[in-house]
C-alpha positions in Angstrom: 52.2 18.3 36.2 49.2 18.1 38.3 47.5 20.4 36.0 48.5 18.3 33.0 47.0 15.3 34.8 43.8 17.0 35.8 43.5 18.7 32.1 43.8 15.1 30.5 41.1 13.9 32.7 38.8 16.0 31.9 39.7 16.7 28.1 36.4 15.1 26.9 34.1 16.9 29.3 35.7 20.0 28.5 35.8 19.6 24.5 31.8 18.7 25.2 31.1 22.0 27.2 33.4 24.2 24.7 31.4 22.6 21.7 27.6 23.0 23.4 28.8 26.5 24.0 29.6 27.0 21.0 26.1 25.5 19.7 24.2 27.3 22.2 25.7 30.7 21.3 23.5 31.6 18.7 20.6 30.7 20.6 21.8 33.3 23.7 22.3 35.9 20.9 18.6 35.6 19.8 17.7 35.5 23.3 19.2 38.8 23.9 18.0 40.7 21.0 14.4 39.7 21.7 14.9 42.4 24.7 16.5 45.1 22.1 14.8 48.1 21.2 16.2 49.0 17.7 15.8 52.3 16.3 15.4 51.0 13.0 14.0 48.7 10.9 16.6 45.8 11.5 17.2 44.3 14.8 21.0 43.6 13.9 22.8 46.1 16.8 21.9 46.5 20.4 20.2 50.1 21.3 17.9 49.5 24.5 16.9 47.2 26.8 13.2 46.5 26.2 10.3 43.7 26.9 7.6 45.9 24.7 8.2 43.1 22.3 7.5 40.1 24.8 4.1 42.1 25.9 2.9 42.1 22.3 4.5 38.6 20.4 1.6 39.2 18.1 2.4 43.1 17.0 3.7 42.3 13.6 1.0 41.8 11.2 1.1 38.0 10.1 3.8 36.8 12.5 1.6 34.5 14.4 -0.8 33.7 11.6 2.2 32.2 10.0 3.3 30.7 13.1 0.0 29.1 13.8 0.2 27.4 10.1 3.6 26.1 10.6 2.5 24.5 14.1 -0.6 22.8 12.4 1.3 21.8 9.6 4.0 20.5 12.0 1.6 18.3 14.1 -0.5 16.8 11.2 2.9 16.3 9.4 4.4 14.8 12.5 1.2 12.5 13.3 1.2 11.4 9.3 4.8 10.3 9.3 5.0 8.9 12.9 2.4 6.2 12.1 3.5 5.6 8.4 7.1 5.0 9.8 6.3 3.2 12.6 4.1 0.5 10.3 6.9 0.5 7.9 9.8 0.4 10.5 8.0 -2.9 11.9 7.3 -4.3 8.6 11.2 -4.0 7.7 12.5 -5.5 11.0 9.8 -8.1 11.4 9.1 -9.4 8.0 10.7 -10.8 5.0 9.1 -9.9 1.6 10.6 -9.5 -2.1 11.9 -6.2 -3.0 12.7 -5.5 0.8 16.4 -4.1 0.1 14.5 -1.7 -2.1 12.5 -0.3 0.0 15.4 0.0 2.6 17.1 2.5 -0.1 13.8 4.1 -1.1 13.4 4.9 2.7 16.9 6.4 3.2 16.9 8.0 -0.5 15.0 11.6 0.9 17.6 11.9 3.6 20.4 11.8 1.0 18.5 13.5 -1.8 19.4 17.6 -1.8 16.5 19.2 -0.5 16.0 21.6 -3.9 16.2 18.7 -5.8 13.3 17.0 -3.8 11.6 20.3 -3.7 11.7 21.0 -7.4 10.8 17.3 -8.0 7.4 17.7 -5.7 6.6 20.6 -7.3 6.6 19.2 -11.0 4.6 16.2 -9.4 1.9 18.7 -8.4 1.9 21.0 -11.3 1.4 18.1 -13.6 -1.2 16.6 -11.5 -2.8 20.3 -11.4 -2.9 20.3 -8.0 -3.3 23.5 -6.5 -0.3 24.8 -4.3 -1.2 25.4 -0.6 -1.6 23.8 2.6 -2.3 20.1 1.8 1.0 20.2 -0.7 3.2 21.4 2.2 1.4 18.8 4.3 2.2 16.1 1.6 5.9 17.4 1.0 6.7 17.6 4.9 5.2 13.9 5.8 7.1 12.6 2.7 10.5 13.9 3.6 10.0 13.5 7.4 9.0 9.5 7.1 12.6 8.7 6.6 13.8 10.2 9.7 10.8 8.6 11.8 11.8 4.9 10.1 15.7 5.2 11.0 14.6 6.2 14.7 11.8 3.3 15.2 13.5 0.8 13.0 16.5 1.2 15.3 14.6 0.6 18.5 12.8 -2.3 16.9 15.8 -4.2 16.3 17.2 -4.0 19.4 13.9 -5.1 21.0 14.1 -8.7 22.8 11.3 -11.2 20.9 11.1 -13.2 23.9 9.2 -10.6 25.8 6.3 -10.9 23.2 6.5 -14.6 23.0 6.4 -14.8 26.9 3.0 -12.4 26.8 1.8 -14.6 24.3 2.7 -17.9 26.6 0.5 -16.1 29.1 -2.6 -16.4 26.6 -2.7 -12.5 25.6 -3.7 -12.0 22.3 -2.1 -10.2 19.5 -3.4 -6.6 20.1 -3.2 -7.2 24.0 0.8 -8.2 23.4 1.3 -5.1 21.1 -0.1 -2.9 23.1 1.1 -3.7 26.5 4.4 -4.9 25.3 5.5 -3.8 22.0 4.4 -0.5 22.1 5.6 0.5 25.5 9.1 -0.9 24.5 9.2 0.6 21.3 7.7 4.2 22.7 11.0 5.7 22.9 12.3 5.5 19.5 8.4 6.5 18.2 8.9 9.2 20.3 12.4 10.6 18.9 11.2 10.1 15.6 8.2 12.4 16.4 10.2 14.9 18.0 12.7 14.9 14.9 9.8 15.1 12.3 8.1 18.0 14.1 11.4 19.8 14.5 12.1 19.1 10.9 8.6 19.9 9.3 8.6 23.1 11.4 11.9 24.5 10.2 11.6 23.6 7.0 11.9 26.1 4.0 13.4 25.0 0.9 10.8 22.2 0.0 7.8 24.5 1.8 9.0 27.6 -0.4 8.5 25.3 -3.5 5.5 24.0 -2.6 3.6 26.8 -0.9 2.4 28.6 -3.2 0.8 32.1 -1.8 0.9 30.5 1.8 3.3 31.5 4.1 4.6 29.6 7.1 6.9 31.0 9.8 10.3 30.2 8.3 9.1 32.0 4.9 7.8 34.9 6.9 11.2 35.3 8.7 12.6 35.0 5.2 10.7 37.6 4.0 10.7 40.0 6.9 14.6 39.9 6.8 14.4 41.6 3.4 12.4 44.5 4.8 13.3 44.5 8.3 13.8 42.2 10.9 11.0 42.6 13.9 11.9 41.9 17.6 8.8 39.5 17.7 10.9 37.3 15.5 13.4 36.9 18.4 10.8 36.4 21.0 8.7 33.5 19.5 12.4 31.6 18.6 13.2 32.0 22.2 10.0 31.1 23.6 10.1 27.8 21.3 13.4 27.1 22.6 12.4 27.3 26.2 9.8 25.2 25.5 11.7 22.5 23.9 14.2 22.6 26.7 11.4 22.1 29.0 9.9 19.0 27.4 13.2 17.3 27.3 13.8 18.2 31.1 10.3 16.9 31.5 10.9 13.4 30.0 14.4 13.0 31.5 12.4 13.7 34.9 9.6 11.3 33.9 12.1 8.6 32.9 14.4 9.0 35.9 11.4 8.8 38.0 10.3 5.4 36.3 14.1 3.9 36.8 13.8 4.6 40.6 10.2 3.3 40.8 11.3 -0.1 39.2 14.6 -0.4 41.1 
């Protein structure tokens, strides 16, 4: 009976740990096989422990070039989507204007639309306009579908803000710009950061829309897909593992900074 009570009290925690373990299992497999030395072209079976791929992550032709391109596109798409999405979120929450409901619906439309439909529509638009497919068409497409996610994240944060804080700053003779920079922006910063991180992850990871709008340009997801047809180099696992570690470190650092600020305020 004691075990049953203990299990009931910790059921949610155990379920959460099992779910987390299930989600991290593919990541663990990717990390494990980044130390593999396959005998053939495909890195699907464990053969021998080796760190050769970690010593030469750019040993496969085109891998680091496609990775660099994906990072540049993701950074620029994140910047564009974050700036535009933040302004749209503030406009939708703070102002009343005609067609506000229609704008809200249009903002959510890219999130509900299947990616292949959006990709085909963008390709048709670019071809009809005579635009050459490449870096800029990929960037425009990524900003477009990342925009909705940024708006949703920032909008939720702005809606929870207390307007009396800004009014208090204005009562203390702070101008509109000073109020925004010192009061509004710091409060909205967590939502903006969350939207930016989500936009970066979506842009870097995207394959379907990129495949339609890329022309002859090869991003990292497209390189991985193409490599899977001919053989999967171990360096792909190395890059995936390194990016996962960097993402986890960024989250841990942000959590540590947040906890430090809370202790300082207390």
